[in-house]
N, C-alpha and C positions, 0 to 999 in steps of 0.2 A: 459619840463621835463616829461617823459612818465610814470607818476605814474599810477598804476592800479586803485587806488582810490584817487582822488584829494581832497577829503574832509579830514580835520584834524581828526586824531584819537580822539575818545571820550572815556570817562571812568574816571579812577582815576586821571590822570593829570588835573590840573585846569587852570594854566596860559597859555597864548598864547605860551610863550617860551617852556613850558613843552610839550604842544600839538604838536608844530612843531618838537621838538626833538623826541617824541614818533612816529610821523608819518614817519619821515625820517628813524629812526632806524627800524621800521616795514618794510619799503620798501627795506632796505638793507638786513635785515635778511631773507626776503622771496625771495631775488634775483630779485625783480622787478626792483631795481637799480642794475645793473650788476657790479661785481668786475672790477675796472678800469674805470668805467663810470664817466664822468665829473659831478661835483656838482656845477652848476652855481647858485650863490646866487640870482641874479636878477630873473632868470627863476623860481626858486623854490618859491621865494616870490610872484611872480605873480600867479603861479599855486595855491598856498595855500591862496592867497589873504591876505597876511600879509606884514608888513614892512620888510626890509632886516635885521634889527638888531636882531630879535629873530632867524632868519635863521643862521646868523653868529654865534650866541651863541650856537645854536644846533650843527653846524658843528664843532665848537671847542670841544664840549663835546664828539662828536662822534670820533674826532681825539684822544682824551685822551683814549678812549676805544679801539683804534686800528681799527676802522671801516671806518675812512676817513683819507686821506693823504693830508695835506696842503703843497703845494710846492711853495716856493717863486718864483714869476715871471712866474709860470706855471699853477697856479690855484689849484683847489681842486678836488680830485677824490675819489670815493669809493675805499677803500683799497682792494687789491687783497688778496685772502685767503692764509695765511701763514701756511705751513704744520707744522712748529715748534710750532707756537701758537696753532694750532689745537691739537697737542699732549699735550701741557701744560694744555690747557683747559679741555681736556679729562681726564688727570691725576687728575686734581682738582676734577672733577665730580666723578670719580671712587673712589678716596680716601675718600671723604666725604660720599658718599652713602654707600659704603661697611662698613665704620666704624659705621654707625647708624643702621645697619640691626638687631643687637641684641636688641637694644631698640625698634625698630619697631615691632619685633616679640613678645616682652613682652606687648606692649602697644596698638597694632592695634585692631580695633573693627570689628564686622561683617559688619558695615556700610562701613568701609574702603574697605574691601574685595569686597563688592557689587559694590562700585564705580569703583574699578579696573576692575571687570568683565564687567561692563557696558562700560567702555572705550575700552576694547579689542573688544567687539562687535561693537562699533562705528568705531574702526579702520578697522575691516573687511568690513564694509559698505563703508568707505572712499576708501579702496583699490578697491572694485568693481566699484566705481564711479570715480576712478582715481583722487581723491581729495587729492593730496599728502601734500600740506601745512596743511590741516585739519588733515590728518593722523599724521603729526609731532606734531601738537598741542595736539592731544590725547595722543601721546607718552610722551610729557612733563607733561601733567596732571597725567598720570599713575605714573610716577616717583616722582612727587611732593607729592603724598600721603605717600610715605616712610618718607619724611621729616616732613610732617604735623603730622602724627601719632607718630613720634619719638620726636615731639615738638622741631624741629630744623628749624623754618621758616627763620631765618637769613642766615643759610647755603644755603638754596634753593635760597634765594634772591641773594646771592653772585654768585652762579652758573649762574643764569639768567643774571646777569649784566656782567659776564665775559666769556660768551660763544658765542660771535658773530662769530668767525671764525669756531668753532666746529659746531655750528648750521647750518651755510651755507653749510659746507661740508656734514653734515648729510642729508640735504635736497637734495643735488645733488645725494647722494647714493640711496635715496629712490625712485628716478625715475626708478630704476631697480626693477621691481615688484617681482623678486625672492628674493631680499634683504628685501623688504617690508614684504613679506610673512614670511620670517625667523624671523623678528622682532616680528611679531604677535605670532609665535610659541614659541619664548623665553618668551614672556609675559605670555602665557598659562602655560609654565613650572614653571615660578615664582609663579603663583597663586597656582599651585599644591604643591609646596614647602611650601607656606604659610599655606595652609589647613592642611598639615601634620606636621607643625611646624618643618620643616627641614631646619634649618639655614645654615648648612655647604653647602648643595647643592644650596640653594638660593644664597649664597655668590659666589659660583663658576659660576653659570649662570650669575649673575650680572657682574662679572669681564669679562667674555667672551663677554657679550652684549656690554659693554663699549669699549672693545679693538678691536672689529671687524672692526672698521673704519680704523685701522692701515693697514690692508690688502687692504681694499676697496680703499684707497687713491691712490694706484698705478694706478688703472683703471681710477680714476677721473683725474689724471694728463694727461693721454692719451686722454680722451674725451674732457676735458675742459682746455687746456693748457693756454688760455688767462685769465682764472679766478684765476690762482695761481701765487704766487710769483715765479719768475724764477731766477736761476735754482732751480728746485724742487729736493732736495736731502734728 
């Protein structure tokens, strides 16, 4: 099993099962485990140095999230990216984030803005060094501040738990450095709106920011046909 990092993910999860799940999910989301790739229970257990039982449990959980396909008599594979699910996950994200912008504008602090500015600067450095997964992590942290400042942490947690297909598609788009640079510019525009207390324009930029992937997907289908559910319509 060609993990980029064969150690169990550490941090918040505590049990072996939770750590196995977190590690597998991390590898899938970052495309270290490619869409369509086999998930061999025995090999994963040996690689992570655990028994097969927590690996089976983790794969079952990933299956419920749509990140793994368990095929009777055929084994288990990482799910291919489903364009329809990408759109639904994108819609969920846009709907929740746009709805809380009014609350964010009333409740955010100077510290929130400073954190967002620091993340944009970090994104610029990630782009220079071509560290795209780190760039996407900064992107997620930037948007999480909207939810934190608006006191909607459960909404952000829901988005994180239900964005496996969307996040993988986003990661693929960001290998195009023109798109990556555009994302930075849109974040700068958002910060400008926040400083001016310009909620209408912030809302419009946020909508465009979320919907851009709808156009980008067409190019992704051409470049990575084996990564997507076929036919892609």
